[in-house]
C-alpha positions as CSV (number, residue, x, y, z in Angstrom):
1,M,-19.3,168.4,103.3
2,K,-21.1,165.7,101.6
3,K,-22.8,166.8,98.1
4,M,-26.5,167.6,97.9
5,I,-28.6,168.7,95.1
6,L,-30.3,171.9,95.7
7,F,-32.5,173.9,93.5
8,I,-33.5,177.3,94.3
9,S,-37.5,177.6,93.9
10,L,-39.4,180.3,93.8
11,L,-42.6,180.5,94.9
12,F,-44.6,182.2,92.4
13,L,-48.5,182.7,93.3
14,G,-49.8,183.3,89.6
15,G,-48.6,187.1,89.6
16,C,-51.4,188.5,91.3
17,S,-50.0,192.0,92.8
18,L,-52.5,191.3,95.3
19,A,-51.2,188.0,96.7
20,P,-49.6,188.5,100.4
21,Q,-45.6,188.9,100.7
22,R,-44.4,185.6,101.4
23,S,-40.9,183.5,101.6
24,G,-39.5,180.4,102.6
25,V,-36.9,178.7,104.1
26,E,-35.3,175.2,104.2
27,I,-32.5,174.5,106.8
28,M,-30.2,171.1,106.9
29,S,-27.5,170.4,109.2
30,S,-25.5,167.6,109.9
31,P,-25.8,166.3,112.3
32,Q,-29.4,166.9,113.4
33,A,-29.6,170.3,115.1
34,K,-32.6,172.3,117.1
35,V,-33.7,175.4,115.2
36,Y,-34.5,179.1,116.2
37,L,-35.8,181.6,114.2
38,D,-35.4,185.0,115.5
39,G,-34.5,183.7,119.1
40,K,-37.7,181.3,119.1
41,S,-37.9,177.8,118.8
42,A,-38.5,176.3,115.6
43,G,-38.0,172.6,116.0
44,M,-35.3,170.3,114.4
45,T,-33.2,170.0,110.8
46,P,-34.3,169.2,108.5
47,Y,-36.8,172.4,108.6
48,K,-38.6,173.8,106.1
49,N,-41.4,176.6,106.2
50,N,-43.0,178.7,102.9
51,E,-45.2,181.3,105.2
52,L,-42.8,183.3,106.4
53,K,-42.5,187.0,105.8
54,P,-39.6,188.6,103.6
55,G,-36.9,190.4,105.6
56,D,-34.3,189.6,108.0
57,M,-34.1,186.7,110.0
58,D,-31.9,185.5,112.8
59,V,-31.3,181.7,112.3
60,K,-29.4,179.7,115.0
61,L,-28.6,175.9,114.9
62,V,-27.7,174.6,118.1
63,S,-26.4,170.5,117.7
64,P,-28.1,168.4,120.3
65,D,-25.4,168.1,122.9
66,G,-25.0,172.0,122.8
67,K,-21.6,171.7,122.3
68,N,-21.6,173.1,118.8
69,S,-23.9,176.3,116.9
70,W,-23.8,178.5,114.2
71,Q,-25.9,181.6,114.2
72,K,-26.3,184.0,111.0
73,T,-28.8,186.9,110.0
74,I,-30.2,185.8,106.4
75,R,-32.3,188.0,104.0
76,L,-35.6,186.3,102.9
77,E,-36.4,187.4,99.7
78,N,-39.9,187.8,98.2
79,Y,-41.6,184.7,96.7
80,S,-38.1,182.5,97.2
81,D,-36.7,179.8,99.0
82,T,-33.7,180.9,100.9
83,V,-31.6,177.7,101.9
84,V,-29.0,176.9,104.9
85,D,-27.0,173.6,104.8
86,I,-24.5,173.2,107.5
87,K,-22.3,171.2,109.0
88,L,-22.1,171.5,112.8
89,D,-18.9,170.3,114.3
90,D,-15.5,171.5,115.7
91,Q,-14.9,173.1,112.4
92,T,-18.3,174.6,111.4
93,S,-18.4,175.0,107.2
94,G,-21.5,175.3,105.0
95,Y,-23.6,178.1,103.0
96,V,-26.9,179.9,102.7
97,L,-27.8,180.3,99.2
98,N,-30.8,182.4,97.8
99,L,-32.5,184.3,95.1
100,E,-32.5,188.3,94.8
101,K,-34.6,189.5,91.9
102,T,-32.5,192.2,89.6
103,G,-35.3,193.0,86.9
104,V,-32.2,192.2,84.1
105,D,-32.9,189.1,81.6
106,K,-29.7,187.9,83.1
107,S,-28.9,185.1,85.3
108,G,-26.1,186.4,87.8
109,L,-24.4,185.4,90.5
110,L,-22.6,186.7,94.1
111,V,-20.3,184.5,95.8
112,S,-18.8,185.7,99.3
113,A,-16.7,182.9,101.2
114,D,-14.6,182.3,104.6
115,P,-11.8,182.1,104.1
116,N,-11.7,185.2,101.2
117,Q,-10.0,185.4,98.2
118,A,-11.4,181.2,97.8
119,A,-11.6,180.2,94.1
120,V,-15.0,180.1,92.2
121,A,-15.6,177.2,89.8
122,I,-18.7,176.8,87.5
123,D,-19.2,173.4,85.8
124,G,-15.7,172.7,86.7
125,E,-14.1,176.1,85.4
126,I,-12.6,178.4,87.6
127,K,-14.5,181.9,87.0
128,G,-12.7,184.0,89.5
129,F,-12.1,184.7,93.3
130,S,-13.9,185.4,96.2
131,P,-16.0,188.2,96.5
132,L,-17.1,187.7,93.1
133,K,-20.0,189.0,91.1
134,I,-20.7,187.5,87.6
135,E,-23.5,189.7,85.6
136,D,-24.4,186.6,83.6
137,V,-23.7,182.4,84.2
138,G,-26.3,181.5,81.8
139,E,-30.0,179.8,83.1
140,G,-30.0,176.2,83.8
141,D,-28.6,174.1,86.5
142,K,-24.8,174.8,87.6
143,Q,-22.4,173.1,89.8
144,I,-20.9,175.5,91.9
145,T,-17.6,174.6,93.7
146,I,-16.0,177.1,96.5
147,S,-12.2,175.7,97.4
148,Y,-9.4,177.3,99.2
149,P,-5.8,175.5,99.6
150,G,-5.7,173.8,103.1
151,Y,-9.8,174.0,103.1
152,K,-12.3,171.4,102.3
153,S,-14.0,172.3,98.9
154,N,-17.6,172.9,98.8
155,T,-20.2,172.2,96.1
156,I,-23.4,173.6,95.4
157,Y,-25.7,172.4,92.5
158,A,-28.4,175.4,91.8
159,K,-30.1,177.0,88.9
160,G,-30.1,180.1,87.0
161,I,-33.0,181.9,86.7
162,N,-32.8,184.9,84.4
163,G,-34.1,188.1,86.0
164,Y,-32.6,186.8,89.6
165,Q,-29.3,186.9,91.0
166,L,-28.0,183.8,92.6
167,L,-26.6,184.8,95.9
168,I,-23.7,182.5,97.9
169,D,-22.8,182.9,101.3
170,A,-20.3,180.1,102.1
171,T,-17.8,179.0,104.9
172,L,-15.2,176.7,104.4
173,A,-13.6,174.4,107.0
174,P,-9.7,173.5,107.3
175,E,-8.8,170.2,106.1
176,V,-5.5,168.7,107.0
177,V,-4.1,166.4,103.8
178,P,-1.1,165.4,102.8
179,I,0.5,168.5,100.4
180,A,3.7,167.3,98.3
181,T,5.7,170.8,97.8
182,E,9.2,170.6,96.4
183,S,9.7,166.4,96.8
184,P,8.4,164.6,94.3
185,V,9.8,161.2,93.8
186,P,13.7,161.4,92.3
187,T,12.7,159.0,89.3
188,P,13.1,159.8,85.9
189,G,9.5,158.0,85.2
190,G,7.0,156.0,86.2
191,T,5.7,152.8,85.1
192,S,4.7,154.7,81.5
193,G,8.5,156.0,81.5
194,Q,7.2,159.5,81.5
195,T,7.1,162.0,83.1
196,V,4.5,165.2,83.5
197,K,4.5,168.9,84.5
198,I,1.5,170.3,86.3
199,L,0.6,173.4,84.6
200,D,-1.0,176.6,86.0
201,T,-4.6,176.0,87.6
202,G,-5.0,179.6,88.7
203,V,-5.2,178.7,92.5
204,G,-1.6,177.9,93.2
205,W,-2.3,174.1,93.3
206,L,-4.0,170.8,91.9
207,R,-6.1,168.7,93.6
208,V,-4.7,164.4,93.6
209,R,-7.5,162.2,93.9
210,D,-7.9,158.3,94.6
211,T,-10.0,157.9,91.6
212,A,-10.2,159.6,87.8
213,S,-13.2,161.6,88.7
214,V,-14.2,165.0,90.1
215,N,-16.0,162.8,92.6
216,G,-12.5,161.0,94.2
217,K,-11.4,161.7,97.4
218,E,-8.7,164.2,97.3
219,V,-4.9,162.5,98.6
220,G,-2.5,165.3,98.2
221,R,-2.2,168.5,96.1
222,V,1.0,169.1,93.9
223,T,2.3,172.5,92.6
224,P,2.0,174.0,89.3
225,G,5.6,173.6,87.7
226,Q,6.9,170.8,89.1
227,H,7.2,167.4,87.3
228,Y,6.1,164.1,88.6
229,P,6.5,160.2,87.3
230,L,3.6,159.2,84.8
231,L,2.1,156.2,85.9
232,E,-1.0,155.4,83.9
233,I,-2.5,157.5,81.0
234,G,-6.1,158.0,81.0
235,T,-8.4,160.2,78.4
236,D,-9.6,163.0,81.0
237,W,-7.3,162.1,84.2
238,D,-3.6,160.9,84.5
239,K,-2.2,158.8,87.4
240,I,1.2,160.1,89.0
241,Q,3.4,159.7,91.6
242,V,3.2,162.4,94.5
243,N,6.0,161.1,96.5
244,T,7.3,158.1,97.8
245,T,3.7,157.0,99.6
246,I,1.3,158.7,97.6
247,S,0.1,158.4,93.9
248,G,-3.4,159.4,92.5
249,W,-5.4,161.1,89.7
250,V,-5.0,164.9,88.1
251,S,-7.2,166.5,85.4
252,T,-5.3,166.4,82.0
253,K,-6.3,169.6,81.6
254,Y,-3.6,170.6,84.1
255,V,-0.8,168.6,83.3
256,S,1.9,168.3,80.3
257,K,3.5,165.4,79.0
258,D,7.3,165.3,79.3
259,E,9.5,164.4,76.4
């Protein structure tokens, strides 16, 4: 799914105890879809409404041609927004993101995902596997990436706020990518004359990208413990030859150069 910078916002009403309870929802989809709230037509995506009552609400999205749909009951929290971002196709994917008040002076995170046991990384560092609860991720902007072998990863940008817990419910879509297993190129070394060993990543594989950046397109995956010819040496990324047809860049954090 295309990355989108999304920040949960609190709908504080001046802290007045007599202020009416109120929640907001922001719904996005690709492609554009019809929106139904509790069974009633509410318009088209992108949809935003800050005048809703807290509590459970059934959300349904239907593609214009009626071929694809997504439906889920979400929880609207008082004085906060809930974000829904869904890709509607034959392999529906996306996430629901909201804030839950905890009253604790920490910024928490709770992640659930389908498939289960998906890796959860915060600002590029793997913190564990879904379902995952972290008591304190710290305040401020966070990049949260959810990934699973054979599925498209989902990257979400949100803001940690003390006294609240970020709730993320993500669904990943299967992805067909060339995966290198036990057949690296049987040459002693690449153009640099060296080979590298893939180190443990915590998830059993390492992404190979077409450019030396986390934004680079994934062109394959390699297995920890395997050795691959080194083509170019970079500062944070090294280029390796995966097999006879695939080469790409891997993070230097997860490789060691062979003697």
